[in-house]
C-alpha positions, 0 to 999 in steps of 0.5 A: 539467505533462505532458512533451511527447508526442503522447498516443499512448503507451498504458499498461496497468496490471495490478492495480486495488488502491489502487496501481494506481488511484492510478497510473492517475490520476497517469499520466492527469493527465499525458496518458497513455492508461491502461487498468487490467486486473484480475480484481477491480475497485474496485467489487468488495467480496467478493474476499478476495484483493483487499486494498485494500477491507479495509484499515484505511487510517490513516496509521499502522498498529499492530503488536504488541510485547512491550516495552509490555505491557497499554498501548494506543495504540502507533501509528507510521509504517511507515518507519524512521529511515533508510528514506528511500524509504518516508518519501518515499512516506508524506510525499507521500501524507500531504500529498495525503490531508490536502488531501482532508479537505474533500471528506469522503473523508478525515478528521483522526484524533488519534493517541497513540504510546507508545514508548521514549524513543529510539524517540520521538526516532527518529520522522521525521515531527515536521515533517509531522504537525500538533499533534505534541507530547510527552505523559506516558507511562503512570504504571506504566512510567517507561521509556515516553514518549509523543507525540500528533499528528493524522493521517488516516483513510479508509474504504478501500472508499469511498475506492477507489470514489472513486478509480475514479470520478476515474480514469474521469472522466480517461478511464481504461478498466477491463477485467475480465480475468485475465492470466496473463503480463506480456507479454499486454498487448503482444500484438496477439492479446489483447482489450486495446488494445496496450500501449506500457508495462505497470505491474505492480501485481498485488500477490500476483499477482506471485508467479505472473504469468508473466514476473515469478514473484517468489518473494519475494511472500507474503501477510500474513493480516489479519482485522477486524470492522467495527462501527457506532460513530459515537461513537468518535473516536480511534485506540487499540491494545492492545499485549500480548505474550500476543496472539501474532500478534494485536493489538487496535486501533480505527480510526474511519472518516469514515462513522461506522464503526470497523474493529477488529483484528486479526491479522498472520499472515505466509505464511497464505493462508487466507481463511476467517473465524475466528469465535473470532478475531472474538470475541476482537477484539470483546472486546479492543476493547470493553475499550479503548473502551466507546463501541463500543456505543451502550448501553455493553453488549458485546451491543449492539455493532452488527457490520456484517461480518467481513473477511479480507484478504491483504496483498500483502507481499514479502521484501526490501521493495517492488519499484519499478523499470523492467525491460526484458523480452524478448518471449516470442514466437519471432517477436518474438525480441529485442523488449523490453517495458518494465515498471514493477514496483510491488508488495510494499508489504504493508499500507502501500498506502494511506499510500504510494500517491500517493508510489509513483505519483509514482515510477512516473510518473518512470520512465514519463516517463524511459522514453519520453523516452529511447526518443525519443532514439536516442543514449541507452542506456535501460539506462544512462541511468537514475540508480540511487538507493539507497533507504536512503542518500539524502534523501527528495527524491531519486527512486528510479529503477532499471532492469534487463534480463532475457532469456527465454533466461537460464540463471541464476535471476533474483532481483528487484533491490530495495533491502533493507528490514528485515523489521520495517519491511515485514512489519507 
């Protein structure tokens, strides 16, 4: 239920990827007035810097490992055994996406995972994913164990457009605009409704956005091929150390298409299509599943398009916290602007989106509740919860303050998540 408010608080969300739009829906449902401001909108499909439409968007995403050579279908959650914050986000999002299966925007997806016995024991989602069960490992490698379960999959471009429509029906406004400073939405001179609070969901843009300028933000380049393959019904991944930063995986989508990948190139800003890589992707994936072709012949694979996207990652992990920033205007010296940061999730945006949006809502609610109580100190009222040392049910709410006149170099305060967890 919405907290008590007069529906006058206006929130501007910078960024219209899956995190931004999901957050807009979550806030609008609680009675907030919401405007999404971004250069690229969910109806766009050609921006390579806009990662959301190009995502594979399965609940579990593959990554190569050198220990399981030449064996397919190694898929697993992004969250490690003790990464309770990301587990919380993934669990909440999984339940939300599962509830959308009857709508046709999300489909069930059988998945198999082959890992070491200890890694299988460390999987945290036995209680969450339906049909979780042990399966035999590969006969040629007795050190590997297997599990199978049912997950979810969606068509990222279609799902994002669906979210866009839901948001508009809730009264969310979308404004196509490039913003150079995080303070712009608070400025009466700009062509946006004045913000009472800003949500920074700019992804890679957080690196150069004035007032944020986070040097830890970096891209992870991904290249995929989308094919028409209605007979492909199961996720599969080839794990081979000879692939280097590349891998081979197949993710079926609800619309009868399949997304084939891929690569995971940390720090690579190149958005041009590598045709040789595209050919390697097709060849490797065809070896995994001949149903990619309606005739069983490689040359008859129906390629719909090649995609390149930059995943918005962040060294040190996702940043989700509230920060009070002093206005950059001289005539507003001492005026503090509330900003909730929600960026740096890397390739896990879809599978964490609803959980992250819920945490943003908690921060927004707490801010406005505190700002209405003059005796409450906003900067000490927020209970900081360490993301990797608390149960999944605990909210992650942290706050920081920063003055524009600070002489000490500012580094974002964010719980540390291991690189192998974040940089997938």
